N, C-alpha and C positions, 0 to 999 in steps of 0.2 A: 498842751492840754486841750486847747481849743479844737484840735484835730478830731478828738473822739466824737463830740457831738456832731461835727460835720460828717464824719464817717458813718456815724449812726444814721444820720439823715439820708445819706446815700444808700445805705443798706435798706432803710425803710422804703425808699422809693423803688429800689430794686425788687424787694419782696412784693410791693404793690403791683409792679409791672408783671411779675411772675404770676401773681394771683389773677390778674385780669386776663393774661394769656391762657391760664388754666381754665378760667370760666368760659372763655371764647371757644377753647378746644372742646370742652364738655358740651357746650351748647351746639356746636357744629356737629359733633358726633351724635348728639340726641336728635338733631334735625334729620341727619342722614338715616338714623334708625327709623324715625317716624315715616320718612319717605319710602323706605324699603317695606315697612309694614303696610302702608297704603297700597303700594304696587302689588305686594303679595296678596293682600286681601282682594284687590281688583281682579287679579289673575284667577284666584280661587273661585270668586263669584262668576266670572266669565266662563270658567271651565264647567262649573256646576250647571249654569244656564245652558251652555252648549250641549253638555251631555244629556240634559233633559230634552232639549230640542231634537237631538238625534234619536233618542229613544221614543219620543212622542211627537212625530212630525205633524200629526193631525191636530195638535193643540198649540203648536209653535208657529209663529209667523216668521217669514223670511227676514223681517226687520228686527227680530229679537236680537240678533247679533249684528252690531254696527261695525265692529273691527274687521276690516277686509282681510287682514293677515290671519285672524282666527277663522274666518269663513273659508279661506283657502285651504285650511287644514281639515276640512270636513268632507266626507265622501259618502255618496249613496251608491251602492252596488245593486243592480237589478240583474239577476241571473237565472239560468235554467239548471238542468241536472248537474252540470259540471261545477257550478258555484255551490249547488246543494251538497255535493260530495265534499267539497273543500271549505265549506262555510266556516268551520272552526279555525282552520289554518288562515283563511282570509282575514277574519277578525283579529287574530293574533298578529299577523304580519303588518296590518295597518297600525295597530297599537304600537308595535315595536318601532315602526317608522315615524311615529309621532302624529298619527292621524286619528280622528274620531270617525268611525265608519258605521253606517247602518247597512246591513246586508240583507236584502230581500230576495228570497229564492223560491222557485216553483218549477219543479221538473216538468219538461214537456211543453213549456210555454215559449212561444215566439214573440217577436216584437209586435206582431199584428194582433195578438190576443188581447181580450179585454183586461185580463189581469195585468199584463205588462203596461198597457196604456194607463190603467188606473194607478198603478204604482209609480209610473213616471210622473203623472199629474200630481200625485200626493207629494212626492219628493221635491218637485220643482215649485209647486205652489205654497207648500207649508213648511218645507225643510230649509235649514240655513246652509245648504250644501254648496261648496265651491266647486266640486267635481261630481259629475254623474258618470258612472261606469255601467255600460250596457254589455251584457254577455248572454246573448240569445242567438248568436249566429248559426249554431248547429241546427236549432229548430227552425230558424229562418230558411235554411237550405231545405229542410224537410218540407216546409210549407211551399217553397218554390217547386220542388220536385213533384209534389202532389197536385200542383195546379191551383192550390188555394190562394196563392198570391203570385202576381207577376213580378218580374224584376223592376218594372216601372213603378208598381205599387210599393215595392219594398224601398226603392229610392225615395219615394214620396214620404214614407213612414220615417225614414232617417231625417229627411228635411224637416218634418213636423217636430220630431224629437229635438233637433238642434235649435229650432226656433223657440220651442218651449223653454229650453235650458237658459236662454237669454245670455247673461254675462258669465254663466258657469262654464267651466271646461267640460267637454264631453270626451270620454275615452271609450272606444268601441273595440271589443275583442273579436277578431275575425275567426272564421271557421276552419277547423282541421279538414283539409281537402280529402285525405285518404281515409274514408269511412264507408267502405263499399256495402256494409249491411244496412245503411240508412239512406244513402243518396249517391248520385254519380259525381265524379270529380268536376265535370263541366258545370253542374249546378252550384257546387261549392265555389268554384272559381268566379262564377257570375256574381254571387253574393259578395265575395271578397273584393271584386272590382267595384261594386257599388259603394262599399265601405271606403275603398281607396279614393274614389271620386268625391265622396262627402268630405274627406279629410283635405283634399286638394282645394275644395271650394270654400272651406271654413277654417279660419285661423285658430279657432278654439277647439278643434277636433284632433284627437290623437288616436293612433291605432296600436293595440297590443297584437303583435304578429304571432299569435298562438300557433298558426299553421307552421311557421318556420321552426319555432321552438319544438313543436311536436315531431317534426320530421327527423330531428336529431336524437330523439329519446323514445324509441318504440316501447321501452320497458315501462314507461309511465302509464301505459294503457292496458285495459283489460282485453278479454277475448274479442269483444265487438269492435275494437280498434278506435273507439270514440271516447268512451267513458274512462275515467281515471282508474288505475289499478287499485284494487283487484276487480273492479267492475261494480255495477249497480247491484244492490241486494235484491232479494226476491220481492220484498215489500218496500215501497217508497212512499213516504209521507212528507209533504212540503213542510209541515210543522215539526218534523222529527229528523233533522239531518244527522249524519254520523257524528259521534262525540269526538272530543280532542284525543282521546287515548287510542283511537283507531286511525288517526291521520298518519300518512306515510310520506315518502319523498315526492311522490307525484302530486299530492295535495299541496305540499309546501312549495313546489315549483310553480304550480298554477297560481297560488296565492301571491308569490313573489312577482310573477309576470304582471299581475294586476297592479301591484304596488309600483312596479317600475313604470308602468304606463301612466299612473297618476303623477309620479315624480317628474316624468318627462313633460307632462302638461304644464308643470309649474316652472320649468326651466326657461 
């Protein structure tokens, strides 16, 4: 009969141990949930802050985002009429690839124009961008062909751009060489050589070889052999690029080329 109280004592101890283990498990799970909630909240706040900084670089400091990994996922695109045509596709492609992108476009503007210089300055000085994409080469060739800029001056412009970018990666889209309605092939090749030399001299510079991509896909271009199919509309306004519902394969291909260039800069 004395076994029962002893057995009962053992059972009581066993239940006590089970209860303590249960409380420990609950506390551990509760702690894990709290940690996950804190991390999720931090990510949401960082994303909101980053999105605001991308949308409003004039009010955001480059020090707003302290996380280097987050900064590396932000892109500023400065482009001419090609980026204007494909702006909607560019924004969508970067979003799908996990980047936050600000796409600034102004048809007809080269790297030497005040608009390009001011946009670069604003993005570099006020934006939290980890990558700067420059797509003005076609108009840079036009400037060279007209005598407005020499190849030496263009190389200096690239150097100044790269210096301003600091620790950010710089992705430069080269020029389509075969565009006889706008410039000669020799001028286009000269601009592309200058871009190649900049990439060779600076480890943070990458090239989107749009010229090679274009040579394999003539159907991507309109009648002028430079602008994306179906070509530029009769009226072009920098503030009113084509909407998403008129984007086609050419726009998507151009956008993906820019994304690939940014991805390669992070490799």
